[in-house]
N, C-alpha and C positions, 0 to 999 in steps of 0.2 A: 615430667609432668611437660608436655608440649607448649613452647609458648611464641612458635609460628601461628602470625595471623592466619587466622580461615579467609582462603578465598572467597570472595563473597561472587555467588552465582549471577549470570545474564541474566535479567528479567529474559523470561519467556515469551514471545513474542503472541497476540490473542490472535483468533483466527482471523478476526476482522485485516489485523496487517499481516497475515499471511497471504491473504486471498487479494489485498489490496490491487494487486497489478491487473489480474481480471475484472475489476469492479470499477474504481475513479474516470481510467480512460472514456468509459463508456456511458457515464452517469452524466444525466441532464438535468438538474433541478431548476428551472428557470431563470438562475441567474449568469448573466453575459449573452453573449447573440448564440445564435444557433443556425445553422446551414447544416444540411443534407450533406449536400454532395463532399463535406469536410469528411465527413465517415466512412471508412474504408470500409466494403464488404467482405475485403478476403484476407483481414489482418487473423493472426495467426500468433504473436509475439515470437517468443522462441521457440515452438511448441513443437512435437511432430504427431503424430497419433496416438504412439507408445506411450508417450509421456503425459499426452492429454489424456488416455486411460486410467493411466494411475490417480491422475489428479480427480476423475471422474466415478472412480470409484470409491476415492478417500471421503468425496463431498456425499454419496448416496449413503452412507454409513454413518458419519456425521448427520448427515438429514434427519434417518432412522431415528436417533436416539434424542435431536429435538423436539422429534414429533409427539414423541413419546410424552416426552415432559408436557408440551405445547397442549397435550390430550389431557393428561391428569391432573394438570395446575388449572387450566377450564378457566383463565381468564382473558388472555389474547386469542386472537385469531388473523389469520392469514390469507389474502385476497391476492391469487397473480393474476397478471393479465396477459395473454398473449395475444400481439396483431401481427399481420404479416401479410406480403404479396401472397398469391398463391405458388403453393409448392416452397412457403419458405422455411418450411421444417417444425411446424409446430408441433405437429403430432406426436412423430419418433423424441423431440425434446422431450415433451412432455412422458412420454414411455420410458427415455431411456434413464432420466433424470429420478422418476420418481417409482423406480422397481423397486419393491420390498417396503415401498411406506406402507404401513397398515389401514386397508381402504376404508376402516371405521371410522378415520380421523381424517380422509381427505376426499374431496370429491370435485370431477370434474365435469364442466357446463360448457357442453358445443355450440354456441348461437347460431341462429340459421334463420331464413326468412321471418319475417315475426308472421303468429298465427290471427287469423282475425279477432280472439281476444286478444290479443299481446297489443292487437291496432285500436282496441279500446280503450285504454287507458297511455298514459305517457310514457315516454319513450324511455325514461331507466326502471318502469314498472317492473318489468321481467328482469332484468338485473339486481333490483331489490330483493327478489324473493327468494331469488338465488343466492344470497351471501352468504358465508360461513360461519356457524354458532362458534359461541366461543370453544375455544380448545381446536377448533379444528382448519384444516388448511380446502382453502374452495379454488379451486383453478378457472379461469374465465378462457377457454377456447375461443377467441373473437368476444367482443365483451360491446360494454355503452358504445365505447367509441367507433363502431358501426355506423351510429345514429350521426356522426359529423363526417363520417366516411363517405359508403357508397351511397346515402342518400342526398349527399353534395354533389358527387359525382352522374347520378341519375337522379335529376331533381322530381322525376315522377314517380322515385320511390317515396317519394317525400308529401309529395300528394294524397297517398293512400294512407295517410298515419290521418289524417280527419282533422287537421284543425284547424280550427277558426281562420277562415283566411286574412280576417286584419292582425294574425298573429305571424301570419308566414312574411315576414319584410327582409330585407338587406342586409339585416341586425341577428338573424335567426343561426348562423354558426358564432359571431359572438355570444351571441345569450347561449347557446348550447355549451361552448367552451366555460362558462363563468356558473351552469347549473352540474356541469360536472366536476368541475374544481371544486366546488361548495359539498357537494355529495362529497367527495374524498375527502375533504377536510373532515365532515362531520365520522365521516367512519373511523380518521385516525384517534378523533377525540374521542371515542366508544371503544377504543381497544382492538380495531381492525389494524394491522399496517397492511400495507400496499404498495405493491412492489410492479410496474409497468414494464411488460418489455418488448419493443418495437424489432423482429428480425429481420435484418437490413439485409435482404439478399439481390443480388445484382440481375439485371433482366439478361446477361448470359448465361449466367447459372439459372435461372428458373428456364429458359430454353433448354440446356442439356437436363432437367430434372424431369421437363414435360416427356422429352424423348424418350427416357427412364422407362416413364412410366406406362407411354404408347409400346416397348418393346416389350416388355415382362408381363406378357399373360395374368401372374399374381397382383401386378400395380395398377393394369388398365381401369379398375373400378375407381380408382383417385380418379382418373380424368373426365373433363366435361369439356362439350364445346365452348360452355361460355365463360370458361379458362381463357380460352382465346379470344375471344370478345374484350375479356377485360385487361389482356395482355395489350392488347392494342390499344389501351386508355393508361398507359403506365404514366409518360411525364405527366398526367394528370394525378394519377395516385398518388405518385411523392411528393408532387408538391402539396398536396391535402395532407401527406404524412406530415409535413414540413410543418405544416401551420397547426395539425395539431399538437404535437410536440411544443413545438415552441410556447403554444397558449396554454398548456395542461400543466407543463413539468412543475411541479414546486417543490420543496424542501420536508413535506411530507407525505407525497406521492412523487418522486421524482420517474423517470423516464429510462429508460436504459438501453440504448440501441446497439446493439448485440450485433457485430457481423458475422454474417449465417452462413457465406458460402462454403466456408470448412464447417458441416455440422458438430463433427467435435471438439472446435473451438467454440463456438456456441455454446454449447452444453456446460463446456466450464468456465465461464462467462455464468449463463443463468443460476449453475449449481452455487457458486460461488458467491453470488449476491444473497440469494434465498439463505443459506448457510448465515455466510457474514451477519444478516437483519436478524437472524432468529439469535446468535449469539448476543447481541444488544439488548436482548429481553430480557437477560439474564432468567432464563427457564427453570426451577426445580421443582420435584417431586412434593406433592405436598407430605408435610410431618404432621404425625399424631400426634393431639393433645396429650397431658401427660395420664388424664384419669384411663383415654383409650390404653396406652402403652401397656398399664398397669392390669386392663383388663384382658390384652393379648398375654399376657403374661400367664397369667390363670389360666385363659384358653388354652395356650401351648403347654404346661403341665397339665393340664387334664389330656389332652390327647396324647402326650407320650406315656401316659399313666397307660391310657387304653392301648396303645399300640403294646406295651410291658402284657399287657393281659390277656391280650389277644394270640401271642407267642406261647402263651401256658399253656390255653386252651386247648393250639393245633399241636402239643407235643404227643 
C-alpha cells in the first residue's frame, strides 16, 4: 500500500487571470483620474506578431465556444461598442476577432449619419432598437457616443436634431453623459453586458494608414476627403474623447483604452477582454428535465430499431 502523501495539484488559472495582463492596464471604470495622454498608443507588452497570432487564434476558439453557450442559454446578451478616430482599425478588428462566429448569434451595426426618420427621435432611439436580443452578441461600429463626439466637434450637426431650443444649454453634454450612463446601467441590470473599446491610435499612425489607403487601389474606396478635414481637428477630438471616457466609465460599463498603433496587439486586448467577460457569466448549455430525458431514450431506441429494420430490408 502506498503511504506517500499525494501531491496536491496547483489550481489552474482561470481564463480571466491568464489574460489579465492584456486587460487590466487598459481598463478604466471611473475610479481615479483619467488622462488620455497617459495611455500609450504603441504598447505591445512583450509580444511580437507571431506570439500575438497564437493568442488571437486561442481567443477565437474560446469565443466560438462561449458564443454557442450564450446562444443556447438565451439569458445574457453582449453589447460591444467600438469607437476610434478614422483609420483606427475598428473594421479589421471586428473581422479578425469574430471570424468563425455563427452569424445567427451575432450582428454588427455600423452607425453612419442619422437619417431624417432617426432625427425625428431622441438621440438614443436608433441605438436602442439595434440592441442584441438575449443570447446574442451585438457590435456597434461607432455608437451612441457619436452624439457626444461629432455633434460636439461640429455644433451645426446638433442643430439638425431639432431639439427644442430651450433644451440646448451649456449643460447638454453633461446631460447626455448622464443619459448614456443611465441607459447602460439599465442594460446591465437587464442582462446585457456592455463592453466599450476606444481604439487609441496616434496621429502619425493614422497618417501612415491614410497613405496606405491612397497607394493601394483595393483600399482607396475607404478614403474620403472628409477624413482629412476631420484630421485637422485632431486636438479637439482627443479632448472630447478624454471627456467621454472620463464621464461615462463605470463599473458596469467600463472603457478599455486600447493601444491601436499595432493592430495585432489591439486584437489581443479586445479578444482577451471579451473572453474574460463571457467566462464570468458561467455560461452552460441548458439541461433537459428528467421527463424529456426519458422521452429521448424512447425516441433513441425507436430510431435505432428503425435503422436495424432498414438494413434487413436492404439485403
